[in-house]
KEKE-3310 file (N, C-alpha, C; in steps of 0.2 Angstrom, whole numbers, plus 5000, padded with zeros to 4 digits):
npx = (5130:5118:5102:5094:5085:5076:5062:5057:5046:5043:5049:5055:5071:5079:5093:5104:5119:5136:5149:5161:5153:5140:5126:5113:5105:5087:5072:5058:5038:5032:5021:5004:4992:4998:4998:5007:5008:5010:5021:5030:5031:5036:5048:5055:5052:5061:5074:5074:5074:5087:5096:5097:5100:5089:5096:5105:5107:5110:5104:5092:5090:5078:5077:5066:5056:5044:5031:5019:5019:5031:5027:5021:5033:5040:5033:5035:5048:5049:5041:5048:5061:5059:5068:5069:5070:5078:5074:5078:5079:5074:5083:5093:5110:5120:5132:5132:5133:5123:5117:5105:5091:5079:5082:5076:5068:5074:5075:5075:5083:5094:5103:5108:5112:5122:5129:5137:5145:5152:5161:5169:5172:5184:5179:5176:5158:5147:5132:5122:5106:5097:5080:5064:5061:5075:5088:5098:5113:5123:5139:5152:5172:5172:5168:5150:5135:5126:5118:5105:5097:5080:5075:5063:5062:5069:5057:5046:5045:5044:5030:5025:5025:5022:5007:4998:4991:4989:4993:5005:5009:5020:5032:5048:5063:5076:5093:5091:5092:5099:5107:5098:5081:5070:5061:5043:5043:5057:5061:5058:5062:5075:5075:5074:5080:5095:5092:5090:5103:5111:5104:5110:5124:5125:5119:5132:5140:5139:5138:5150:5154:5149:5153:5166:5176:5183:5174:5168:5159:5145:5134:5121:5106:5091:5088:5100:5110:5105:5106:5118:5130:5126:5131:5145:5153:5165:5159:5157:5150:5139:5131:5127:5128:5119:5115:5125:5127:5117:5122:5135:5127:5119:5131:5136:5126:5124)
npy = (5773:5782:5790:5807:5819:5831:5841:5858:5871:5877:5868:5850:5845:5833:5821:5812:5803:5801:5798:5810:5813:5819:5815:5820:5835:5838:5848:5846:5852:5855:5849:5847:5841:5828:5810:5799:5787:5797:5805:5794:5790:5804:5800:5788:5793:5805:5795:5788:5796:5800:5788:5781:5766:5757:5748:5752:5759:5762:5766:5777:5795:5806:5825:5836:5851:5849:5846:5837:5833:5824:5810:5805:5806:5799:5785:5784:5782:5771:5764:5763:5762:5748:5749:5756:5774:5786:5797:5811:5819:5818:5808:5802:5804:5817:5824:5837:5852:5859:5875:5882:5887:5879:5865:5857:5861:5869:5868:5854:5856:5864:5858:5849:5858:5863:5854:5849:5860:5862:5850:5855:5868:5884:5889:5906:5902:5908:5902:5906:5905:5903:5898:5897:5905:5918:5909:5912:5904:5902:5898:5896:5897:5888:5876:5873:5878:5894:5900:5912:5918:5923:5928:5936:5924:5929:5928:5927:5942:5947:5942:5947:5962:5966:5960:5966:5976:5974:5974:5974:5961:5944:5948:5946:5940:5946:5954:5973:5986:5996:5998:6011:6013:6018:6016:6009:5992:5992:5996:5990:5974:5981:5987:5973:5963:5970:5975:5963:5958:5969:5966:5955:5957:5967:5960:5953:5956:5963:5952:5948:5958:5956:5943:5948:5943:5937:5929:5914:5913:5906:5902:5895:5887:5889:5903:5910:5910:5920:5933:5931:5935:5947:5954:5962:5956:5945:5927:5911:5901:5887:5878:5863:5862:5856:5842:5835:5837:5829:5816:5816:5812:5801:5793:5794:5786:5775)
npz = (5257:5263:5264:5267:5275:5278:5286:5284:5285:5271:5261:5257:5261:5250:5251:5245:5252:5256:5266:5263:5250:5242:5232:5229:5228:5231:5232:5238:5240:5254:5260:5270:5269:5262:5261:5267:5255:5244:5247:5250:5235:5230:5235:5226:5214:5214:5219:5209:5197:5198:5197:5210:5216:5225:5234:5238:5245:5264:5276:5284:5288:5300:5298:5306:5308:5306:5316:5311:5299:5299:5305:5293:5282:5289:5288:5271:5270:5275:5267:5256:5261:5265:5279:5296:5298:5306:5318:5322:5336:5355:5363:5353:5350:5347:5351:5353:5364:5372:5379:5385:5391:5387:5380:5373:5365:5352:5336:5325:5313:5319:5326:5319:5310:5317:5322:5312:5306:5318:5316:5303:5306:5311:5330:5338:5334:5320:5314:5299:5293:5281:5279:5277:5291:5296:5304:5318:5324:5337:5344:5354:5360:5366:5361:5364:5361:5363:5360:5350:5336:5331:5316:5304:5286:5271:5262:5269:5273:5261:5256:5267:5265:5253:5253:5258:5243:5229:5216:5217:5220:5218:5216:5209:5221:5216:5210:5210:5197:5203:5218:5225:5224:5209:5207:5212:5211:5211:5224:5233:5230:5232:5244:5251:5247:5251:5263:5271:5268:5277:5290:5292:5292:5302:5312:5315:5318:5330:5340:5339:5348:5358:5361:5362:5353:5339:5326:5315:5301:5295:5281:5275:5269:5257:5254:5255:5246:5237:5245:5254:5246:5243:5258:5269:5277:5278:5275:5272:5262:5263:5255:5259:5273:5281:5277:5281:5294:5298:5294:5302:5314:5310:5309:5322:5329:5325)
capx = (5125:5111:5094:5093:5078:5076:5058:5056:5041:5040:5052:5058:5075:5079:5098:5107:5128:5141:5155:5163:5151:5133:5124:5110:5102:5083:5068:5049:5035:5029:5012:5001:4989:5001:4997:5014:5010:5012:5029:5034:5031:5041:5056:5054:5052:5069:5078:5075:5079:5096:5099:5100:5096:5086:5098:5113:5106:5111:5098:5090:5089:5074:5076:5060:5051:5036:5027:5012:5023:5038:5025:5020:5038:5046:5030:5037:5053:5050:5039:5053:5070:5060:5071:5064:5073:5080:5069:5082:5078:5075:5086:5097:5116:5124:5139:5131:5133:5117:5118:5100:5086:5077:5086:5071:5064:5079:5076:5083:5089:5099:5107:5110:5119:5128:5136:5140:5149:5157:5168:5172:5174:5187:5174:5169:5155:5139:5130:5116:5105:5094:5075:5056:5063:5082:5090:5105:5117:5131:5144:5159:5176:5172:5160:5145:5130:5125:5110:5104:5092:5076:5070:5058:5063:5067:5051:5041:5049:5042:5026:5021:5027:5015:4998:4988:4995:4989:4997:5014:5010:5024:5039:5056:5067:5083:5093:5090:5097:5104:5103:5093:5075:5068:5051:5040:5045:5065:5062:5056:5068:5082:5075:5069:5090:5098:5089:5092:5111:5114:5103:5114:5130:5125:5119:5136:5146:5133:5136:5158:5155:5144:5158:5172:5180:5180:5170:5168:5152:5146:5130:5117:5100:5090:5088:5108:5114:5103:5107:5125:5135:5128:5133:5149:5157:5165:5156:5158:5143:5139:5124:5125:5128:5112:5111:5131:5127:5114:5126:5139:5122:5119:5135:5136:5121:5124)
capy = (5781:5784:5794:5810:5821:5839:5845:5863:5872:5878:5863:5846:5843:5825:5820:5804:5806:5794:5805:5815:5812:5820:5810:5826:5837:5839:5850:5848:5859:5853:5848:5847:5835:5823:5805:5792:5787:5801:5807:5787:5789:5806:5799:5784:5797:5809:5790:5783:5800:5799:5781:5778:5760:5756:5742:5752:5763:5755:5770:5787:5799:5812:5831:5838:5857:5852:5839:5836:5830:5819:5802:5803:5806:5790:5779:5784:5778:5764:5760:5763:5755:5743:5750:5762:5779:5788:5803:5817:5819:5816:5798:5801:5807:5824:5826:5845:5853:5865:5879:5884:5888:5873:5864:5852:5868:5868:5863:5850:5857:5868:5853:5847:5862:5864:5846:5849:5868:5863:5846:5859:5874:5885:5892:5900:5901:5911:5900:5911:5898:5906:5897:5901:5908:5918:5906:5913:5902:5903:5893:5898:5895:5879:5874:5874:5881:5895:5903:5914:5924:5922:5933:5933:5924:5935:5928:5927:5946:5950:5940:5954:5967:5962:5954:5970:5978:5968:5975:5970:5955:5942:5952:5939:5940:5949:5961:5977:5988:5999:6002:6016:6010:6023:6013:6004:5986:5990:5998:5983:5972:5981:5985:5967:5961:5974:5974:5957:5960:5973:5964:5949:5960:5971:5954:5946:5962:5965:5945:5946:5963:5954:5939:5950:5940:5938:5924:5909:5915:5901:5904:5890:5888:5890:5909:5914:5909:5926:5937:5931:5937:5954:5957:5966:5953:5939:5921:5906:5899:5881:5875:5856:5860:5853:5834:5833:5835:5825:5811:5815:5811:5795:5787:5793:5781:5768)
capz = (5257:5266:5263:5271:5272:5281:5283:5283:5283:5266:5258:5260:5256:5253:5247:5248:5253:5259:5268:5260:5244:5240:5225:5226:5236:5228:5234:5237:5245:5260:5260:5274:5264:5258:5263:5266:5250:5241:5249:5245:5229:5228:5235:5224:5211:5215:5219:5201:5193:5199:5195:5215:5219:5235:5240:5239:5254:5270:5282:5282:5295:5296:5303:5304:5312:5307:5317:5308:5291:5302:5302:5286:5281:5291:5287:5267:5271:5275:5261:5250:5260:5272:5284:5299:5299:5312:5316:5327:5342:5361:5363:5348:5351:5343:5354:5355:5371:5372:5384:5383:5394:5387:5377:5369:5359:5351:5329:5322:5309:5322:5327:5311:5306:5319:5321:5303:5307:5322:5312:5300:5306:5319:5334:5339:5325:5320:5307:5295:5291:5279:5276:5279:5295:5296:5311:5318:5328:5341:5345:5358:5358:5370:5356:5365:5358:5367:5358:5343:5336:5322:5312:5298:5282:5268:5256:5273:5272:5253:5255:5271:5264:5247:5255:5256:5238:5224:5211:5220:5223:5213:5214:5212:5224:5214:5212:5206:5192:5209:5226:5226:5217:5206:5206:5218:5212:5211:5228:5236:5230:5238:5251:5253:5247:5257:5271:5273:5269:5283:5295:5295:5294:5309:5319:5318:5322:5338:5339:5342:5353:5366:5362:5365:5349:5330:5324:5309:5300:5289:5278:5271:5268:5255:5253:5256:5238:5235:5251:5256:5239:5245:5263:5270:5278:5277:5276:5271:5260:5262:5256:5264:5280:5286:5274:5282:5300:5296:5291:5306:5316:5311:5310:5327:5333:5320)
cpx = (5119:5108:5093:5089:5075:5069:5057:5049:5039:5044:5053:5064:5078:5088:5099:5116:5131:5148:5153:5156:5146:5133:5121:5108:5092:5076:5062:5046:5034:5022:5010:4997:4992:4998:5005:5016:5010:5018:5034:5034:5033:5047:5058:5055:5062:5074:5078:5079:5090:5097:5103:5097:5093:5089:5105:5114:5105:5104:5096:5088:5083:5077:5070:5057:5045:5032:5021:5014:5027:5034:5027:5027:5043:5043:5032:5043:5053:5046:5045:5062:5067:5066:5067:5071:5074:5078:5075:5076:5076:5079:5091:5102:5119:5130:5138:5130:5129:5116:5111:5094:5082:5080:5082:5066:5068:5079:5080:5085:5095:5103:5109:5115:5126:5133:5139:5147:5155:5164:5171:5178:5178:5180:5179:5162:5148:5137:5123:5113:5095:5086:5068:5056:5071:5082:5096:5106:5123:5133:5149:5162:5176:5168:5155:5141:5126:5119:5110:5100:5086:5072:5065:5062:5062:5059:5045:5040:5043:5036:5021:5022:5021:5007:4995:4991:4993:4992:5005:5015:5016:5030:5044:5060:5074:5086:5093:5092:5102:5101:5099:5087:5073:5062:5048:5043:5054:5067:5062:5061:5073:5080:5075:5078:5094:5099:5090:5099:5114:5111:5108:5121:5130:5125:5125:5141:5143:5136:5145:5160:5154:5149:5165:5176:5179:5176:5169:5162:5151:5137:5123:5108:5095:5088:5096:5110:5113:5104:5114:5128:5134:5129:5142:5154:5158:5165:5157:5152:5144:5133:5122:5128:5125:5115:5120:5133:5123:5118:5131:5134:5121:5122:5136:5130:5119:5124)
cpy = (5776:5790:5799:5814:5826:5843:5852:5864:5874:5874:5858:5844:5837:5827:5814:5808:5800:5798:5808:5820:5816:5817:5817:5827:5837:5843:5851:5850:5855:5855:5846:5840:5828:5817:5804:5790:5789:5803:5801:5789:5798:5805:5795:5789:5797:5800:5787:5790:5801:5795:5777:5770:5758:5753:5746:5758:5759:5757:5776:5788:5805:5818:5834:5847:5856:5844:5834:5831:5822:5811:5801:5802:5800:5785:5779:5779:5774:5758:5757:5759:5748:5744:5758:5765:5780:5794:5806:5819:5819:5808:5799:5806:5812:5823:5832:5848:5859:5866:5881:5885:5883:5870:5859:5860:5870:5864:5861:5852:5863:5865:5851:5852:5866:5863:5847:5854:5865:5856:5850:5866:5879:5889:5898:5903:5905:5906:5903:5905:5902:5901:5901:5906:5909:5914:5909:5906:5901:5899:5896:5896:5889:5877:5869:5879:5884:5900:5906:5920:5923:5926:5931:5933:5929:5933:5929:5936:5949:5947:5945:5960:5967:5960:5960:5976:5974:5966:5973:5963:5950:5942:5945:5944:5940:5955:5968:5980:5992:6000:6007:6016:6017:6021:6008:5996:5987:5992:5994:5976:5975:5982:5978:5963:5963:5975:5968:5956:5961:5970:5959:5951:5964:5966:5951:5952:5963:5959:5943:5955:5961:5949:5942:5947:5940:5930:5923:5911:5909:5903:5901:5891:5890:5896:5912:5913:5919:5933:5938:5938:5948:5958:5958:5961:5950:5932:5916:5904:5890:5878:5868:5853:5852:5844:5832:5830:5830:5816:5808:5810:5804:5790:5786:5787:5777:5760)
cpz = (5261:5263:5269:5267:5279:5280:5285:5284:5277:5261:5263:5259:5257:5248:5249:5249:5260:5260:5266:5255:5244:5233:5224:5231:5229:5235:5232:5242:5249:5260:5265:5276:5262:5262:5263:5260:5246:5240:5248:5239:5226:5230:5228:5219:5210:5216:5209:5197:5193:5200:5201:5214:5226:5238:5239:5245:5258:5275:5278:5289:5292:5302:5305:5310:5311:5309:5314:5303:5295:5302:5296:5283:5281:5288:5278:5267:5270:5272:5254:5251:5262:5276:5289:5301:5304:5313:5323:5331:5347:5361:5357:5348:5347:5344:5354:5362:5373:5378:5382:5388:5394:5381:5370:5364:5355:5342:5327:5319:5311:5323:5322:5309:5310:5323:5316:5303:5311:5321:5308:5301:5313:5322:5337:5332:5324:5312:5306:5292:5287:5273:5277:5286:5294:5306:5312:5325:5332:5344:5348:5356:5364:5366:5359:5362:5362:5366:5352:5342:5330:5322:5307:5291:5276:5264:5262:5275:5268:5255:5262:5266:5258:5247:5255:5249:5232:5217:5213:5219:5216:5212:5214:5217:5220:5211:5209:5200:5197:5215:5227:5219:5217:5203:5211:5217:5214:5219:5232:5235:5232:5244:5256:5253:5251:5262:5274:5276:5274:5288:5297:5296:5302:5315:5320:5321:5328:5340:5345:5347:5358:5368:5365:5361:5341:5330:5316:5307:5293:5286:5276:5271:5259:5249:5253:5250:5235:5239:5253:5251:5242:5251:5264:5271:5276:5277:5270:5270:5260:5262:5256:5269:5285:5284:5280:5288:5301:5297:5297:5313:5317:5312:5319:5332:5329:5326)
residu = (UNK:UNK:UNK:UNK:UNK:UNK:UNK:UNK:UNK:UNK:UNK:UNK:UNK:UNK:UNK:UNK:UNK:UNK:UNK:UNK:UNK:UNK:UNK:UNK:UNK:UNK:UNK:UNK:UNK:UNK:UNK:UNK:UNK:UNK:UNK:UNK:UNK:UNK:UNK:UNK:UNK:UNK:UNK:UNK:UNK:UNK:UNK:UNK:UNK:UNK:UNK:UNK:UNK:UNK:UNK:UNK:UNK:UNK:UNK:UNK:UNK:UNK:UNK:UNK:UNK:UNK:UNK:UNK:UNK:UNK:UNK:UNK:UNK:UNK:UNK:UNK:UNK:UNK:UNK:UNK:UNK:UNK:UNK:UNK:UNK:UNK:UNK:UNK:UNK:UNK:UNK:UNK:UNK:UNK:UNK:UNK:UNK:UNK:UNK:UNK:UNK:UNK:UNK:UNK:UNK:UNK:UNK:UNK:UNK:UNK:UNK:UNK:UNK:UNK:UNK:UNK:UNK:UNK:UNK:UNK:UNK:UNK:UNK:UNK:UNK:UNK:UNK:UNK:UNK:UNK:UNK:UNK:UNK:UNK:UNK:UNK:UNK:UNK:UNK:UNK:UNK:UNK:UNK:UNK:UNK:UNK:UNK:UNK:UNK:UNK:UNK:UNK:UNK:UNK:UNK:UNK:UNK:UNK:UNK:UNK:UNK:UNK:UNK:UNK:UNK:UNK:UNK:UNK:UNK:UNK:UNK:UNK:UNK:UNK:UNK:UNK:UNK:UNK:UNK:UNK:UNK:UNK:UNK:UNK:UNK:UNK:UNK:UNK:UNK:UNK:UNK:UNK:UNK:UNK:UNK:UNK:UNK:UNK:UNK:UNK:UNK:UNK:UNK:UNK:UNK:UNK:UNK:UNK:UNK:UNK:UNK:UNK:UNK:UNK:UNK:UNK:UNK:UNK:UNK:UNK:UNK:UNK:UNK:UNK:UNK:UNK:UNK:UNK:UNK:UNK:UNK:UNK:UNK:UNK:UNK:UNK:UNK:UNK:UNK:UNK:UNK:UNK:UNK:UNK:UNK:UNK:UNK:UNK:UNK:UNK:UNK:UNK:UNK:UNK)
# end
């Protein structure tokens, strides 16, 4: 069993995984002011809640898009496991053929998503990861990572929409009673929900046009469960994609 940690801009996803079995997945808030000890307490609490003994964990791997927190998380893992975690980055073998202008710019989360998707699903592939930002990753029929798109995430879009109207703050992202809203709140809910769903549908259509091929679409990320059911395209939802990718990468580098 390994401890897998993905540090995102909004949440840190923590999970224990062994081959195909995922023991748990939990989320804690990303907090730039927390010390390594505070993160260590968070990790210990999560493991205790799920009755995971530290002696059962053979190692750990971290992916991060928040460099300011990476080292604190690494030291926290060392405090808890007494083992140095692997940090996804330069020098770590992934087996992924990245065809970008600057492969070093690619986020660790997108690398892990792509590695897991290639291991499970037929190419060409489109991965829609809906977190703080919505990222679209494209892998061609030669299993090469050829690029993608980044657009504002669902929550960012809603926050931007309500930031200058105090009476509209605190709107939840949930399905309105009807597509065509009859009040301001329902109009905003409908716009965010169906607008994001339509954006994903439209982007995938355009990717297929450019590739000249049908693609397999995989959806993942914290917001995907709310949006993907409203897409017209057929998509495979895989909420564990990133952790599975981290395990594959860990095994490649053992």
